[in-house]
PDB file as gemmi writes it, atoms N, CA and C in Angstrom:
CRYST1    1.000    1.000    1.000  90.00  90.00  90.00 P 1                      
ATOM      1  N   UNK A   1     -49.097  46.128 -17.016  1.00  0.00           N  
ATOM      2  CA  UNK A   1     -49.194  45.348 -17.266  1.00  0.00           C  
ATOM      3  C   UNK A   1     -47.714  44.916 -18.558  1.00  0.00           C  
ATOM      4  N   UNK A   2     -47.344  45.866 -19.408  1.00  0.00           N  
ATOM      5  CA  UNK A   2     -46.021  45.927 -19.809  1.00  0.00           C  
ATOM      6  C   UNK A   2     -45.058  45.189 -18.530  1.00  0.00           C  
ATOM      7  N   UNK A   3     -44.947  45.944 -17.559  1.00  0.00           N  
ATOM      8  CA  UNK A   3     -44.027  45.738 -16.140  1.00  0.00           C  
ATOM      9  C   UNK A   3     -44.024  44.269 -16.145  1.00  0.00           C  
ATOM     10  N   UNK A   4     -45.111  43.592 -15.912  1.00  0.00           N  
ATOM     11  CA  UNK A   4     -45.244  42.227 -15.498  1.00  0.00           C  
ATOM     12  C   UNK A   4     -44.786  41.181 -16.265  1.00  0.00           C  
ATOM     13  N   UNK A   5     -45.150  41.434 -17.904  1.00  0.00           N  
ATOM     14  CA  UNK A   5     -44.378  40.887 -18.762  1.00  0.00           C  
ATOM     15  C   UNK A   5     -42.698  40.804 -19.032  1.00  0.00           C  
ATOM     16  N   UNK A   6     -42.512  41.968 -18.890  1.00  0.00           N  
ATOM     17  CA  UNK A   6     -40.926  41.649 -18.643  1.00  0.00           C  
ATOM     18  C   UNK A   6     -40.442  41.322 -17.291  1.00  0.00           C  
ATOM     19  N   UNK A   7     -41.210  41.475 -16.069  1.00  0.00           N  
ATOM     20  CA  UNK A   7     -40.671  40.474 -14.891  1.00  0.00           C  
ATOM     21  C   UNK A   7     -40.693  38.973 -15.277  1.00  0.00           C  
ATOM     22  N   UNK A   8     -41.941  38.385 -16.021  1.00  0.00           N  
ATOM     23  CA  UNK A   8     -42.065  37.046 -16.195  1.00  0.00           C  
ATOM     24  C   UNK A   8     -40.635  36.784 -17.258  1.00  0.00           C  
ATOM     25  N   UNK A   9     -40.191  37.702 -17.986  1.00  0.00           N  
ATOM     26  CA  UNK A   9     -39.358  37.269 -18.937  1.00  0.00           C  
ATOM     27  C   UNK A   9     -37.955  36.920 -18.169  1.00  0.00           C  
ATOM     28  N   UNK A  10     -37.808  38.336 -17.392  1.00  0.00           N  
ATOM     29  CA  UNK A  10     -36.747  37.758 -16.356  1.00  0.00           C  
ATOM     30  C   UNK A  10     -36.322  36.078 -15.549  1.00  0.00           C  
ATOM     31  N   UNK A  11     -37.768  36.240 -14.960  1.00  0.00           N  
ATOM     32  CA  UNK A  11     -38.021  35.158 -14.134  1.00  0.00           C  
ATOM     33  C   UNK A  11     -37.565  33.987 -14.949  1.00  0.00           C  
ATOM     34  N   UNK A  12     -38.075  33.674 -16.108  1.00  0.00           N  
ATOM     35  CA  UNK A  12     -38.012  32.672 -16.966  1.00  0.00           C  
ATOM     36  C   UNK A  12     -36.619  32.466 -17.359  1.00  0.00           C  
ATOM     37  N   UNK A  13     -35.862  33.616 -17.983  1.00  0.00           N  
ATOM     38  CA  UNK A  13     -34.354  33.500 -18.201  1.00  0.00           C  
ATOM     39  C   UNK A  13     -33.518  33.263 -16.994  1.00  0.00           C  
ATOM     40  N   UNK A  14     -33.605  33.819 -15.545  1.00  0.00           N  
ATOM     41  CA  UNK A  14     -33.149  33.347 -14.726  1.00  0.00           C  
ATOM     42  C   UNK A  14     -33.041  31.728 -14.344  1.00  0.00           C  
ATOM     43  N   UNK A  15     -34.350  31.272 -14.576  1.00  0.00           N  
ATOM     44  CA  UNK A  15     -34.628  30.159 -14.278  1.00  0.00           C  
ATOM     45  C   UNK A  15     -34.006  29.150 -15.602  1.00  0.00           C  
ATOM     46  N   UNK A  16     -33.770  29.632 -16.443  1.00  0.00           N  
ATOM     47  CA  UNK A  16     -33.252  28.786 -17.503  1.00  0.00           C  
ATOM     48  C   UNK A  16     -31.541  28.829 -17.502  1.00  0.00           C  
ATOM     49  N   UNK A  17     -31.168  29.922 -17.137  1.00  0.00           N  
ATOM     50  CA  UNK A  17     -29.551  30.233 -16.632  1.00  0.00           C  
ATOM     51  C   UNK A  17     -29.410  29.205 -15.614  1.00  0.00           C  
ATOM     52  N   UNK A  18     -30.519  28.877 -14.495  1.00  0.00           N  
ATOM     53  CA  UNK A  18     -29.986  28.228 -13.754  1.00  0.00           C  
ATOM     54  C   UNK A  18     -29.722  26.878 -13.838  1.00  0.00           C  
ATOM     55  N   UNK A  19     -30.780  26.359 -14.519  1.00  0.00           N  
ATOM     56  CA  UNK A  19     -31.214  25.129 -15.073  1.00  0.00           C  
ATOM     57  C   UNK A  19     -29.535  24.283 -16.050  1.00  0.00           C  
ATOM     58  N   UNK A  20     -29.648  25.449 -16.525  1.00  0.00           N  
ATOM     59  CA  UNK A  20     -27.657  25.246 -17.729  1.00  0.00           C  
ATOM     60  C   UNK A  20     -26.737  25.175 -16.432  1.00  0.00           C  
ATOM     61  N   UNK A  21     -26.670  25.983 -15.416  1.00  0.00           N  
ATOM     62  CA  UNK A  21     -25.541  25.787 -14.534  1.00  0.00           C  
ATOM     63  C   UNK A  21     -25.699  24.148 -14.116  1.00  0.00           C  
ATOM     64  N   UNK A  22     -26.992  23.748 -13.246  1.00  0.00           N  
ATOM     65  CA  UNK A  22     -27.300  22.738 -12.789  1.00  0.00           C  
ATOM     66  C   UNK A  22     -26.241  21.312 -13.803  1.00  0.00           C  
ATOM     67  N   UNK A  23     -26.814  21.609 -15.125  1.00  0.00           N  
ATOM     68  CA  UNK A  23     -26.322  20.839 -16.000  1.00  0.00           C  
ATOM     69  C   UNK A  23     -25.143  20.314 -15.907  1.00  0.00           C  
ATOM     70  N   UNK A  24     -24.359  21.537 -15.949  1.00  0.00           N  
ATOM     71  CA  UNK A  24     -22.766  21.993 -16.408  1.00  0.00           C  
ATOM     72  C   UNK A  24     -22.268  21.207 -14.995  1.00  0.00           C  
ATOM     73  N   UNK A  25     -22.984  21.884 -14.243  1.00  0.00           N  
ATOM     74  CA  UNK A  25     -22.175  21.031 -12.312  1.00  0.00           C  
ATOM     75  C   UNK A  25     -22.000  19.685 -12.541  1.00  0.00           C  
ATOM     76  N   UNK A  26     -23.523  19.341 -12.834  1.00  0.00           N  
ATOM     77  CA  UNK A  26     -23.446  18.068 -13.342  1.00  0.00           C  
ATOM     78  C   UNK A  26     -22.451  17.075 -13.944  1.00  0.00           C  
ATOM     79  N   UNK A  27     -22.062  17.665 -15.078  1.00  0.00           N  
ATOM     80  CA  UNK A  27     -21.050  16.895 -15.676  1.00  0.00           C  
ATOM     81  C   UNK A  27     -19.932  17.184 -15.381  1.00  0.00           C  
ATOM     82  N   UNK A  28     -19.753  18.608 -14.766  1.00  0.00           N  
ATOM     83  CA  UNK A  28     -18.281  18.610 -14.252  1.00  0.00           C  
ATOM     84  C   UNK A  28     -18.044  17.650 -12.908  1.00  0.00           C  
ATOM     85  N   UNK A  29     -19.087  17.036 -12.394  1.00  0.00           N  
ATOM     86  CA  UNK A  29     -18.426  16.565 -11.030  1.00  0.00           C  
ATOM     87  C   UNK A  29     -18.692  14.855 -11.229  1.00  0.00           C  
ATOM     88  N   UNK A  30     -18.667  14.508 -12.206  1.00  0.00           N  
ATOM     89  CA  UNK A  30     -18.576  13.065 -12.641  1.00  0.00           C  
ATOM     90  C   UNK A  30     -17.474  12.406 -11.570  1.00  0.00           C  
ATOM     91  N   UNK A  31     -17.262  11.632 -11.416  1.00  0.00           N  
ATOM     92  CA  UNK A  31     -16.241  10.721 -10.897  1.00  0.00           C  
ATOM     93  C   UNK A  31     -15.277   9.953 -11.861  1.00  0.00           C  
ATOM     94  N   UNK A  32     -15.951   9.354 -13.150  1.00  0.00           N  
ATOM     95  CA  UNK A  32     -15.083   8.698 -14.035  1.00  0.00           C  
ATOM     96  C   UNK A  32     -14.848   9.745 -14.888  1.00  0.00           C  
ATOM     97  N   UNK A  33     -13.532   9.313 -15.606  1.00  0.00           N  
ATOM     98  CA  UNK A  33     -12.442  10.388 -16.734  1.00  0.00           C  
ATOM     99  C   UNK A  33     -12.889   9.821 -17.977  1.00  0.00           C  
ATOM    100  N   UNK A  34     -12.780  10.653 -19.096  1.00  0.00           N  
ATOM    101  CA  UNK A  34     -12.932  10.179 -20.053  1.00  0.00           C  
ATOM    102  C   UNK A  34     -11.988   9.224 -20.887  1.00  0.00           C  
ATOM    103  N   UNK A  35     -13.006   7.595 -20.746  1.00  0.00           N  
ATOM    104  CA  UNK A  35     -12.105   7.189 -21.872  1.00  0.00           C  
ATOM    105  C   UNK A  35     -11.869   6.012 -20.649  1.00  0.00           C  
ATOM    106  N   UNK A  36     -12.458   6.213 -19.304  1.00  0.00           N  
ATOM    107  CA  UNK A  36     -11.757   5.362 -18.247  1.00  0.00           C  
ATOM    108  C   UNK A  36     -13.179   3.947 -18.746  1.00  0.00           C  
ATOM    109  N   UNK A  37     -12.644   2.764 -18.489  1.00  0.00           N  
ATOM    110  CA  UNK A  37     -13.363   1.328 -18.762  1.00  0.00           C  
ATOM    111  C   UNK A  37     -14.630   1.314 -17.670  1.00  0.00           C  
ATOM    112  N   UNK A  38     -15.982   1.254 -18.210  1.00  0.00           N  
ATOM    113  CA  UNK A  38     -16.728   1.151 -17.091  1.00  0.00           C  
ATOM    114  C   UNK A  38     -17.285  -0.528 -17.024  1.00  0.00           C  
ATOM    115  N   UNK A  39     -17.857  -0.998 -16.071  1.00  0.00           N  
ATOM    116  CA  UNK A  39     -18.888  -2.326 -16.328  1.00  0.00           C  
ATOM    117  C   UNK A  39     -20.063  -2.073 -16.175  1.00  0.00           C  
ATOM    118  N   UNK A  40     -20.565  -2.934 -17.281  1.00  0.00           N  
ATOM    119  CA  UNK A  40     -22.046  -2.900 -17.495  1.00  0.00           C  
ATOM    120  C   UNK A  40     -22.966  -3.794 -17.870  1.00  0.00           C  
ATOM    121  N   UNK A  41     -24.603  -4.370 -17.236  1.00  0.00           N  
ATOM    122  CA  UNK A  41     -24.850  -5.311 -17.493  1.00  0.00           C  
ATOM    123  C   UNK A  41     -26.467  -4.788 -18.285  1.00  0.00           C  
ATOM    124  N   UNK A  42     -27.141  -5.140 -18.780  1.00  0.00           N  
ATOM    125  CA  UNK A  42     -28.259  -5.202 -19.035  1.00  0.00           C  
ATOM    126  C   UNK A  42     -29.564  -5.346 -18.325  1.00  0.00           C  
ATOM    127  N   UNK A  43     -30.346  -4.544 -17.882  1.00  0.00           N  
ATOM    128  CA  UNK A  43     -31.645  -5.149 -16.457  1.00  0.00           C  
ATOM    129  C   UNK A  43     -32.219  -4.959 -17.525  1.00  0.00           C  
ATOM    130  N   UNK A  44     -33.803  -5.628 -17.396  1.00  0.00           N  
ATOM    131  CA  UNK A  44     -34.808  -5.934 -18.155  1.00  0.00           C  
ATOM    132  C   UNK A  44     -35.751  -5.898 -17.298  1.00  0.00           C  
ATOM    133  N   UNK A  45     -36.968  -5.095 -17.386  1.00  0.00           N  
ATOM    134  CA  UNK A  45     -38.167  -4.568 -16.164  1.00  0.00           C  
ATOM    135  C   UNK A  45     -39.225  -5.354 -16.707  1.00  0.00           C  
ATOM    136  N   UNK A  46     -39.900  -6.550 -15.714  1.00  0.00           N  
ATOM    137  CA  UNK A  46     -41.255  -6.953 -16.368  1.00  0.00           C  
ATOM    138  C   UNK A  46     -42.052  -6.201 -17.223  1.00  0.00           C  
ATOM    139  N   UNK A  47     -42.791  -6.134 -18.119  1.00  0.00           N  
ATOM    140  CA  UNK A  47     -43.581  -4.923 -18.914  1.00  0.00           C  
ATOM    141  C   UNK A  47     -43.233  -3.828 -19.608  1.00  0.00           C  
ATOM    142  N   UNK A  48     -41.793  -4.148 -20.119  1.00  0.00           N  
ATOM    143  CA  UNK A  48     -41.062  -3.090 -20.471  1.00  0.00           C  
ATOM    144  C   UNK A  48     -40.722  -3.972 -21.812  1.00  0.00           C  
ATOM    145  N   UNK A  49     -40.097  -3.323 -23.028  1.00  0.00           N  
ATOM    146  CA  UNK A  49     -39.966  -4.458 -24.394  1.00  0.00           C  
ATOM    147  C   UNK A  49     -38.524  -4.590 -24.376  1.00  0.00           C  
ATOM    148  N   UNK A  50     -37.889  -3.459 -23.679  1.00  0.00           N  
ATOM    149  CA  UNK A  50     -36.527  -3.206 -23.984  1.00  0.00           C  
ATOM    150  C   UNK A  50     -35.444  -3.339 -22.674  1.00  0.00           C  
ATOM    151  N   UNK A  51     -34.214  -3.467 -22.949  1.00  0.00           N  
ATOM    152  CA  UNK A  51     -33.547  -3.733 -21.849  1.00  0.00           C  
ATOM    153  C   UNK A  51     -32.627  -2.597 -21.257  1.00  0.00           C  
ATOM    154  N   UNK A  52     -32.044  -1.909 -20.092  1.00  0.00           N  
ATOM    155  CA  UNK A  52     -31.758  -0.757 -20.089  1.00  0.00           C  
ATOM    156  C   UNK A  52     -30.070  -0.997 -19.243  1.00  0.00           C  
ATOM    157  N   UNK A  53     -29.280  -0.245 -19.827  1.00  0.00           N  
ATOM    158  CA  UNK A  53     -27.850  -0.386 -19.385  1.00  0.00           C  
ATOM    159  C   UNK A  53     -27.816   0.160 -17.642  1.00  0.00           C  
ATOM    160  N   UNK A  54     -26.846  -0.536 -16.870  1.00  0.00           N  
ATOM    161  CA  UNK A  54     -26.916  -0.380 -15.316  1.00  0.00           C  
ATOM    162  C   UNK A  54     -25.359  -0.816 -15.200  1.00  0.00           C  
ATOM    163  N   UNK A  55     -25.027   0.312 -14.343  1.00  0.00           N  
ATOM    164  CA  UNK A  55     -23.346   0.188 -13.995  1.00  0.00           C  
ATOM    165  C   UNK A  55     -23.111  -1.274 -12.813  1.00  0.00           C  
ATOM    166  N   UNK A  56     -21.912  -2.097 -12.891  1.00  0.00           N  
ATOM    167  CA  UNK A  56     -21.715  -3.407 -12.104  1.00  0.00           C  
ATOM    168  C   UNK A  56     -21.497  -2.852 -11.116  1.00  0.00           C  
ATOM    169  N   UNK A  57     -20.679  -1.944 -11.105  1.00  0.00           N  
ATOM    170  CA  UNK A  57     -19.692  -1.658  -9.631  1.00  0.00           C  
ATOM    171  C   UNK A  57     -18.570  -2.972  -9.475  1.00  0.00           C  
ATOM    172  N   UNK A  58     -18.646  -3.088  -8.251  1.00  0.00           N  
ATOM    173  CA  UNK A  58     -17.730  -4.312  -7.686  1.00  0.00           C  
ATOM    174  C   UNK A  58     -18.601  -5.326  -7.600  1.00  0.00           C  
ATOM    175  N   UNK A  59     -19.782  -5.457  -7.602  1.00  0.00           N  
ATOM    176  CA  UNK A  59     -20.883  -6.685  -7.637  1.00  0.00           C  
ATOM    177  C   UNK A  59     -20.619  -7.961  -8.494  1.00  0.00           C  
ATOM    178  N   UNK A  60     -20.611  -8.883  -8.363  1.00  0.00           N  
ATOM    179  CA  UNK A  60     -20.526 -10.100  -8.619  1.00  0.00           C  
ATOM    180  C   UNK A  60     -22.143 -10.522  -9.252  1.00  0.00           C  
ATOM    181  N   UNK A  61     -22.687 -10.226 -10.670  1.00  0.00           N  
ATOM    182  CA  UNK A  61     -23.351 -10.479 -11.065  1.00  0.00           C  
ATOM    183  C   UNK A  61     -23.685 -11.693 -12.546  1.00  0.00           C  
ATOM    184  N   UNK A  62     -24.585 -12.729 -12.323  1.00  0.00           N  
ATOM    185  CA  UNK A  62     -24.580 -13.229 -13.483  1.00  0.00           C  
ATOM    186  C   UNK A  62     -26.155 -12.941 -13.927  1.00  0.00           C  
ATOM    187  N   UNK A  63     -26.270 -13.413 -15.425  1.00  0.00           N  
ATOM    188  CA  UNK A  63     -27.152 -13.851 -16.329  1.00  0.00           C  
ATOM    189  C   UNK A  63     -28.503 -14.373 -15.574  1.00  0.00           C  
ATOM    190  N   UNK A  64     -29.370 -13.233 -15.466  1.00  0.00           N  
ATOM    191  CA  UNK A  64     -30.704 -13.981 -15.181  1.00  0.00           C  
ATOM    192  C   UNK A  64     -30.817 -13.655 -13.897  1.00  0.00           C  
ATOM    193  N   UNK A  65     -29.868 -13.229 -12.826  1.00  0.00           N  
ATOM    194  CA  UNK A  65     -30.163 -13.084 -11.763  1.00  0.00           C  
ATOM    195  C   UNK A  65     -31.432 -11.413 -11.776  1.00  0.00           C  
ATOM    196  N   UNK A  66     -32.203 -11.816 -10.385  1.00  0.00           N  
ATOM    197  CA  UNK A  66     -32.909 -10.536  -9.878  1.00  0.00           C  
ATOM    198  C   UNK A  66     -32.210  -9.778  -9.433  1.00  0.00           C  
ATOM    199  N   UNK A  67     -32.578  -8.447  -9.318  1.00  0.00           N  
ATOM    200  CA  UNK A  67     -32.089  -6.904  -8.763  1.00  0.00           C  
ATOM    201  C   UNK A  67     -32.704  -5.969  -8.993  1.00  0.00           C  
ATOM    202  N   UNK A  68     -32.748  -5.186  -7.976  1.00  0.00           N  
ATOM    203  CA  UNK A  68     -33.646  -3.992  -7.569  1.00  0.00           C  
ATOM    204  C   UNK A  68     -32.619  -2.955  -7.997  1.00  0.00           C  
ATOM    205  N   UNK A  69     -33.807  -2.058  -9.186  1.00  0.00           N  
ATOM    206  CA  UNK A  69     -33.336  -1.248  -9.780  1.00  0.00           C  
ATOM    207  C   UNK A  69     -34.307   0.039 -10.025  1.00  0.00           C  
ATOM    208  N   UNK A  70     -33.720   1.308 -10.113  1.00  0.00           N  
ATOM    209  CA  UNK A  70     -34.666   2.200 -10.748  1.00  0.00           C  
ATOM    210  C   UNK A  70     -34.963   2.003 -12.163  1.00  0.00           C  
ATOM    211  N   UNK A  71     -36.222   2.118 -12.390  1.00  0.00           N  
ATOM    212  CA  UNK A  71     -36.654   1.812 -13.764  1.00  0.00           C  
ATOM    213  C   UNK A  71     -37.313   3.191 -14.125  1.00  0.00           C  
ATOM    214  N   UNK A  72     -38.022   3.457 -15.339  1.00  0.00           N  
ATOM    215  CA  UNK A  72     -39.150   4.678 -15.628  1.00  0.00           C  
ATOM    216  C   UNK A  72     -40.151   4.806 -14.877  1.00  0.00           C  
ATOM    217  N   UNK A  73     -40.224   3.722 -14.021  1.00  0.00           N  
ATOM    218  CA  UNK A  73     -41.781   3.594 -13.068  1.00  0.00           C  
ATOM    219  C   UNK A  73     -41.227   3.841 -11.873  1.00  0.00           C  
ATOM    220  N   UNK A  74     -40.303   3.898 -11.322  1.00  0.00           N  
ATOM    221  CA  UNK A  74     -39.741   3.403  -9.789  1.00  0.00           C  
ATOM    222  C   UNK A  74     -39.294   2.572  -9.767  1.00  0.00           C  
ATOM    223  N   UNK A  75     -38.457   2.027  -8.583  1.00  0.00           N  
ATOM    224  CA  UNK A  75     -37.728   0.849  -7.635  1.00  0.00           C  
ATOM    225  C   UNK A  75     -38.950  -0.463  -8.375  1.00  0.00           C  
ATOM    226  N   UNK A  76     -38.237  -0.793  -8.860  1.00  0.00           N  
ATOM    227  CA  UNK A  76     -38.518  -2.243  -9.727  1.00  0.00           C  
ATOM    228  C   UNK A  76     -37.921  -3.541  -9.695  1.00  0.00           C  
ATOM    229  N   UNK A  77     -38.216  -4.521  -9.373  1.00  0.00           N  
ATOM    230  CA  UNK A  77     -37.442  -5.738  -9.198  1.00  0.00           C  
ATOM    231  C   UNK A  77     -37.308  -6.645 -11.009  1.00  0.00           C  
ATOM    232  N   UNK A  78     -36.059  -6.257 -11.748  1.00  0.00           N  
ATOM    233  CA  UNK A  78     -35.806  -6.628 -13.029  1.00  0.00           C  
ATOM    234  C   UNK A  78     -34.511  -7.895 -12.981  1.00  0.00           C  
ATOM    235  N   UNK A  79     -34.539  -8.278 -14.078  1.00  0.00           N  
ATOM    236  CA  UNK A  79     -33.499  -9.209 -14.160  1.00  0.00           C  
ATOM    237  C   UNK A  79     -32.721  -8.922 -15.140  1.00  0.00           C  
ATOM    238  N   UNK A  80     -31.272  -9.565 -15.016  1.00  0.00           N  
ATOM    239  CA  UNK A  80     -29.941  -9.146 -15.862  1.00  0.00           C  
ATOM    240  C   UNK A  80     -30.353  -9.933 -17.319  1.00  0.00           C  
ATOM    241  N   UNK A  81     -30.328  -9.196 -18.524  1.00  0.00           N  
ATOM    242  CA  UNK A  81     -30.071 -10.227 -19.516  1.00  0.00           C  
ATOM    243  C   UNK A  81     -29.179 -10.005 -20.079  1.00  0.00           C  
ATOM    244  N   UNK A  82     -27.936  -9.814 -19.864  1.00  0.00           N  
ATOM    245  CA  UNK A  82     -26.844  -9.545 -20.449  1.00  0.00           C  
ATOM    246  C   UNK A  82     -25.172 -10.047 -19.669  1.00  0.00           C  
ATOM    247  N   UNK A  83     -24.609 -10.524 -20.566  1.00  0.00           N  
ATOM    248  CA  UNK A  83     -23.358 -10.750 -19.781  1.00  0.00           C  
ATOM    249  C   UNK A  83     -22.891  -9.571 -18.960  1.00  0.00           C  
ATOM    250  N   UNK A  84     -21.675  -9.280 -18.576  1.00  0.00           N  
ATOM    251  CA  UNK A  84     -21.549  -7.925 -18.197  1.00  0.00           C  
ATOM    252  C   UNK A  84     -20.059  -7.676 -19.357  1.00  0.00           C  
ATOM    253  N   UNK A  85     -20.294  -6.308 -19.541  1.00  0.00           N  
ATOM    254  CA  UNK A  85     -19.491  -5.744 -20.721  1.00  0.00           C  
ATOM    255  C   UNK A  85     -18.749  -4.409 -20.647  1.00  0.00           C  
ATOM    256  N   UNK A  86     -17.738  -4.333 -21.273  1.00  0.00           N  
ATOM    257  CA  UNK A  86     -17.226  -2.776 -20.681  1.00  0.00           C  
ATOM    258  C   UNK A  86     -17.144  -2.029 -21.978  1.00  0.00           C  
ATOM    259  N   UNK A  87     -17.205  -0.605 -21.437  1.00  0.00           N  
ATOM    260  CA  UNK A  87     -16.951   0.423 -22.392  1.00  0.00           C  
ATOM    261  C   UNK A  87     -16.754   2.015 -21.882  1.00  0.00           C  
ATOM    262  N   UNK A  88     -15.598   2.610 -22.858  1.00  0.00           N  
ATOM    263  CA  UNK A  88     -15.141   3.855 -22.098  1.00  0.00           C  
ATOM    264  C   UNK A  88     -16.163   5.020 -22.074  1.00  0.00           C  
ATOM    265  N   UNK A  89     -16.027   5.328 -20.805  1.00  0.00           N  
ATOM    266  CA  UNK A  89     -16.868   6.321 -20.441  1.00  0.00           C  
ATOM    267  C   UNK A  89     -16.782   7.520 -21.608  1.00  0.00           C  
ATOM    268  N   UNK A  90     -17.728   8.039 -21.670  1.00  0.00           N  
ATOM    269  CA  UNK A  90     -17.766   9.069 -22.042  1.00  0.00           C  
ATOM    270  C   UNK A  90     -19.155  10.134 -21.751  1.00  0.00           C  
ATOM    271  N   UNK A  91     -18.856  11.233 -21.833  1.00  0.00           N  
ATOM    272  CA  UNK A  91     -20.125  12.436 -21.309  1.00  0.00           C  
ATOM    273  C   UNK A  91     -21.196  12.516 -21.833  1.00  0.00           C  
ATOM    274  N   UNK A  92     -21.407  11.772 -22.915  1.00  0.00           N  
ATOM    275  CA  UNK A  92     -22.904  11.594 -23.722  1.00  0.00           C  
ATOM    276  C   UNK A  92     -23.604  10.488 -22.753  1.00  0.00           C  
ATOM    277  N   UNK A  93     -22.830   9.369 -21.877  1.00  0.00           N  
ATOM    278  CA  UNK A  93     -23.210   8.329 -21.312  1.00  0.00           C  
ATOM    279  C   UNK A  93     -24.608   8.769 -20.014  1.00  0.00           C  
ATOM    280  N   UNK A  94     -23.878  10.403 -19.304  1.00  0.00           N  
ATOM    281  CA  UNK A  94     -24.138  10.704 -18.104  1.00  0.00           C  
ATOM    282  C   UNK A  94     -26.184  10.704 -18.226  1.00  0.00           C  
ATOM    283  N   UNK A  95     -26.938  10.536 -17.139  1.00  0.00           N  
ATOM    284  CA  UNK A  95     -26.781  10.138 -16.169  1.00  0.00           C  
ATOM    285  C   UNK A  95     -26.555   8.466 -16.442  1.00  0.00           C  
ATOM    286  N   UNK A  96     -25.630   7.965 -15.703  1.00  0.00           N  
ATOM    287  CA  UNK A  96     -25.251   6.672 -15.251  1.00  0.00           C  
ATOM    288  C   UNK A  96     -26.335   5.631 -14.000  1.00  0.00           C  
ATOM    289  N   UNK A  97     -26.967   4.787 -14.595  1.00  0.00           N  
ATOM    290  CA  UNK A  97     -27.890   4.287 -13.810  1.00  0.00           C  
ATOM    291  C   UNK A  97     -27.067   3.236 -12.879  1.00  0.00           C  
ATOM    292  N   UNK A  98     -27.263   2.701 -11.985  1.00  0.00           N  
ATOM    293  CA  UNK A  98     -26.775   1.138 -10.742  1.00  0.00           C  
ATOM    294  C   UNK A  98     -27.975   0.752 -10.342  1.00  0.00           C  
ATOM    295  N   UNK A  99     -27.156  -0.536 -10.220  1.00  0.00           N  
ATOM    296  CA  UNK A  99     -28.735  -1.242  -9.390  1.00  0.00           C  
ATOM    297  C   UNK A  99     -28.440  -1.220  -7.953  1.00  0.00           C  
ATOM    298  N   UNK A 100     -29.242  -1.159  -7.456  1.00  0.00           N  
ATOM    299  CA  UNK A 100     -29.289  -0.528  -6.209  1.00  0.00           C  
ATOM    300  C   UNK A 100     -29.032  -1.854  -5.246  1.00  0.00           C  
ATOM    301  N   UNK A 101     -29.232  -2.691  -5.443  1.00  0.00           N  
ATOM    302  CA  UNK A 101     -29.083  -4.039  -4.781  1.00  0.00           C  
ATOM    303  C   UNK A 101     -29.605  -5.434  -5.538  1.00  0.00           C  
ATOM    304  N   UNK A 102     -29.131  -6.698  -4.935  1.00  0.00           N  
ATOM    305  CA  UNK A 102     -29.593  -7.796  -5.684  1.00  0.00           C  
ATOM    306  C   UNK A 102     -30.870  -8.247  -5.034  1.00  0.00           C  
ATOM    307  N   UNK A 103     -31.989  -8.554  -5.542  1.00  0.00           N  
ATOM    308  CA  UNK A 103     -33.370  -8.684  -4.986  1.00  0.00           C  
ATOM    309  C   UNK A 103     -33.256  -9.900  -4.499  1.00  0.00           C  
ATOM    310  N   UNK A 104     -34.108  -9.700  -3.420  1.00  0.00           N  
ATOM    311  CA  UNK A 104     -34.339 -10.557  -2.046  1.00  0.00           C  
ATOM    312  C   UNK A 104     -36.098 -11.369  -2.358  1.00  0.00           C  
ATOM    313  N   UNK A 105     -35.955 -12.764  -1.759  1.00  0.00           N  
ATOM    314  CA  UNK A 105     -37.141 -13.343  -1.700  1.00  0.00           C  
ATOM    315  C   UNK A 105     -38.487 -12.285  -1.122  1.00  0.00           C  
ATOM    316  N   UNK A 106     -38.140 -11.270  -0.327  1.00  0.00           N  
ATOM    317  CA  UNK A 106     -39.486 -10.432  -0.210  1.00  0.00           C  
ATOM    318  C   UNK A 106     -39.255  -9.476  -1.164  1.00  0.00           C  
ATOM    319  N   UNK A 107     -38.393  -8.693  -1.721  1.00  0.00           N  
ATOM    320  CA  UNK A 107     -38.434  -7.932  -2.703  1.00  0.00           C  
ATOM    321  C   UNK A 107     -39.176  -8.653  -3.642  1.00  0.00           C  
ATOM    322  N   UNK A 108     -39.104  -9.643  -4.357  1.00  0.00           N  
ATOM    323  CA  UNK A 108     -39.816 -10.480  -5.350  1.00  0.00           C  
ATOM    324  C   UNK A 108     -41.227 -10.691  -5.086  1.00  0.00           C  
ATOM    325  N   UNK A 109     -41.409 -11.072  -4.174  1.00  0.00           N  
ATOM    326  CA  UNK A 109     -42.813 -11.545  -3.599  1.00  0.00           C  
ATOM    327  C   UNK A 109     -43.581  -9.924  -3.499  1.00  0.00           C  
ATOM    328  N   UNK A 110     -42.804  -8.938  -3.064  1.00  0.00           N  
ATOM    329  CA  UNK A 110     -43.586  -7.491  -3.010  1.00  0.00           C  
ATOM    330  C   UNK A 110     -43.996  -6.970  -4.320  1.00  0.00           C  
ATOM    331  N   UNK A 111     -42.966  -7.293  -5.654  1.00  0.00           N  
ATOM    332  CA  UNK A 111     -43.487  -7.026  -6.582  1.00  0.00           C  
ATOM    333  C   UNK A 111     -44.071  -8.134  -7.146  1.00  0.00           C  
ATOM    334  N   UNK A 112     -44.529  -8.873  -7.337  1.00  0.00           N  
ATOM    335  CA  UNK A 112     -45.702  -9.822  -7.648  1.00  0.00           C  
ATOM    336  C   UNK A 112     -46.898  -9.398  -6.961  1.00  0.00           C  
ATOM    337  N   UNK A 113     -47.092  -9.249  -5.952  1.00  0.00           N  
ATOM    338  CA  UNK A 113     -48.082  -8.174  -4.846  1.00  0.00           C  
ATOM    339  C   UNK A 113     -48.918  -6.673  -5.648  1.00  0.00           C  
ATOM    340  N   UNK A 114     -47.673  -6.450  -5.906  1.00  0.00           N  
ATOM    341  CA  UNK A 114     -48.142  -5.178  -6.809  1.00  0.00           C  
ATOM    342  C   UNK A 114     -48.143  -5.014  -8.102  1.00  0.00           C  
ATOM    343  N   UNK A 115     -48.114  -6.049  -8.623  1.00  0.00           N  
ATOM    344  CA  UNK A 115     -48.785  -6.384 -10.260  1.00  0.00           C  
ATOM    345  C   UNK A 115     -49.539  -7.229 -10.375  1.00  0.00           C  
ATOM    346  N   UNK A 116     -50.518  -7.617  -9.260  1.00  0.00           N  
ATOM    347  CA  UNK A 116     -51.868  -8.066  -9.053  1.00  0.00           C  
ATOM    348  C   UNK A 116     -53.233  -7.660  -9.660  1.00  0.00           C  
TER     349      UNK A 116                                                      
END                                                                             
């Protein structure tokens, strides 16, 4: 029994070590430099009380425009509720979220059917 406990603790410590290595590699492999200016916009999803920051990229987005992005409940249609703003990149921002696409009429229709 004592042997199984030591094997379990070794397995747990290996898992913890692997997770910390994955986190380090994610932080090292980001494509932005410290202090680089990034463009963000805030997106609000129906049923959520607050809005969340998303990277804009090279898209032309407008206040009130509907977009498809990953919310904490999965892919969802949300709307932009801020103007584009810039912030200097900092590692504490990771992981950065980006907008998948501008919502089409079909996306909006599917979203309405899902929330019935």
